[in-house]
N, C-alpha and C positions, 0 to 999 in steps of 0.2 A: 717891601710893598706887597701886601696880600693880593691886591688888585690884579696885577699881571699874572701872578701864580694861579689865581682862580680862572683866568682866561685860558691858560694852558690846560688845566684840568678839564675845562669845558670842551675845548677843541679836541682833546684826546678822546673824549667820549665818542665823538663822531668818527674819529680816525682809527679807533682801535681795531676794527676788523681788517682794514687794509694794512696797518702796521704789522699786525700779527701775521698776515699772509706774506708780507715782505720778509719777515724774520730779521729785521734790522735792529730792533730794540725790544727790551722787556718792558712793556707798557702796563702800568697799573693805574687806573683812574677811577674815582668814585662814580657811582651811578647818579644820574640827575636827580636832585632832590627839590630844587626850587621850581615853582610853577607861576611865579609872578611875571606877568607879561602885560605891559601897557601898550596901547596902539595909537598911531596917528595915520592919516592918509599919506601914503608915499608920494613922492614927486613922480611925474610922468617918467616911465621907464624908456630907456633906449631900446630900439627894436631888437637888438642882439642880446639884451640883458634878460636874466631869468624873470619870469612873471610869477611873483609870490605875494600872497595877501598877508598883511600883518596879523599878529595874534589879537585876541580879544582884550578889552579893557580889564585892568586889574583893580580890585577894590582895596588893595593894600594901602594903609595910611602912609602918606608922604612919598609914595613911589611914583616917579615920573620918568623912569627909563623906558624908552620905546624900542621895540624891534622894528628897525626901519630897513626894509628890503632895498630901498633905493640906494642905500650906501654901497651895496655890492656893485653898482654901476661904476664905481671908481676903479674896480679891477677889470682887466680884460674879460670879455665874455667867455673866452675859451683859451686854453693852451694847446695849440695844435688842434687835434680833433676832440680833445677832452673838455667838456663844458664845465664852467664854474657854476656850482650849485649852492644855494643857501642852505644852512643847517640850523633849523629853528630849535632843535633840542639843546644845542649848546648854549643858546641864549637863556633858556630856562635855568640851566645850571649856573650861569654867570651872575644872574640877577639876585641870587641868594647871598652874594657877598656884599657887605655894607660899603666897602671901599669902591667897588664897581659903581654902585648907586651914587656915591658921593662925588665921583670924578667924571662919570660918563652919563650923558643924557640920551644917547641913542647909539645903537650898535647893531651889527649883523655879523653872523659867522658864516664863513664860506669854506667849501671843500671842493677839490678837483682831484680826480684819480683816474689812472689808466694803467693797466698792467701793474708793474712794480713801482710806479711813480705816484707821488702824493704831495699835495700841499693843503694845509688846513690852518685856519686862524681867524682873526677878527679884524673888522673895520669898525673903529670906535670913534664916535664924535664926542669930543670933550666938552665939559661945561665951560662957560665963560671964565676966563682968567685962570684956568687950571694949568695950561701948558707953560712950562719953562724948561730950560735946558736941563736943570737938575731933576725935574719931574720925569722928563723923557729918558734921561740916563738911568734913573731908578727903575722906571718901567721896563727898559730893555734888560737891565741886569736881572730883575726879578723873573721876567718872562724866560730869559735864557736859562736861568738856574732851574726853573720848573721843567722846561723842555729837555734840557740836557741831563737832568736827573734820570730820565728814562733811557739815556744813551751814553752812560759812562762818564758824564761830567763835561764841563766846558773845556775845549782844547785850544781855541784861538778866536780872536776878534779881528774884524777888518772893516774898513769903510771904503765905499766905492762912490765916486762922483758920477751922477747921471747927467744926461744931456740937458735936462730941464733945470739944472742947478740944484737939484735936490741931492741928498745923500742917502744911500742905501747902507744900512748897518747889517753886517753879516757875522753870525756866530757859528762856528763849527764845533759840534760835539765830538767827543772822542769816539763814539760809536757810529759816526757817519751822518747823523741827523744834522741838518742845517736850519738856522733860524734867521729870518729876514725882517727888518723893521724899516719903516719910513714914516715921516711926518709930512702931511699935506697942508701947509698953512692956509691956502685959499679956502679950504673946507674945515679947518680945525679938526682934522682927522688923523688918528694914528692907525697905521696898518702893521700888524704883526702876524707872521706866518711861520710855521715850521714845515720842513720839506724833507722828503725822502726820495731817492732815485737819481739815476745818472742824468736825467733831463732837467733836473733842478727846476721843478715847477714853481717853487716859491720865488726864485730869482726872476723867472720870466714874468710872474705876476707883478712884482714890484717894479721891474723895468718898464712894464706896460701900463702903469697907472695912468688914468685919464681923468684928472680932476675937472 
């Protein structure tokens, strides 16, 4: 599935400076080339959530993916003292992929960094009837492959049951990078993040999902 691989490349664009500083992976991602951004009015934000305006309407034919900052509210507002921030440049990268447009109708990319710790990834709202176990498995495998390609390949997979009866899927790359996935059925949202650092920001974000 090119879809999830494109999301990894987009998220890496935002994370490259931090990853390079950490020295944990040899990251190579393309520069952002897509500029298609469609907008809608976001839902009212929680007071602790970032306040971000959506991008301007796109004139691209048939494009109705929106950058929806309200989706970031699903994530905790911060990990410790490190605030979760929206990363609009990654959205512009992702909407250049036809598979993204075909399967996702709204998305927002997030990044949180502090010292040598990082988490970066996407909150993606799926189009109606897109989700299935096979789709989600393919999404995870593709995303993991793209992320771990920057960190010596996939080393291990695990599943962790969370207190809210959801499952957190964890992939460990040979080079130390970790990837986290969760599906939030109440919101028809997939969350996928890659993470560096001993504090495991990605794990903390997924454990703290607030649908």
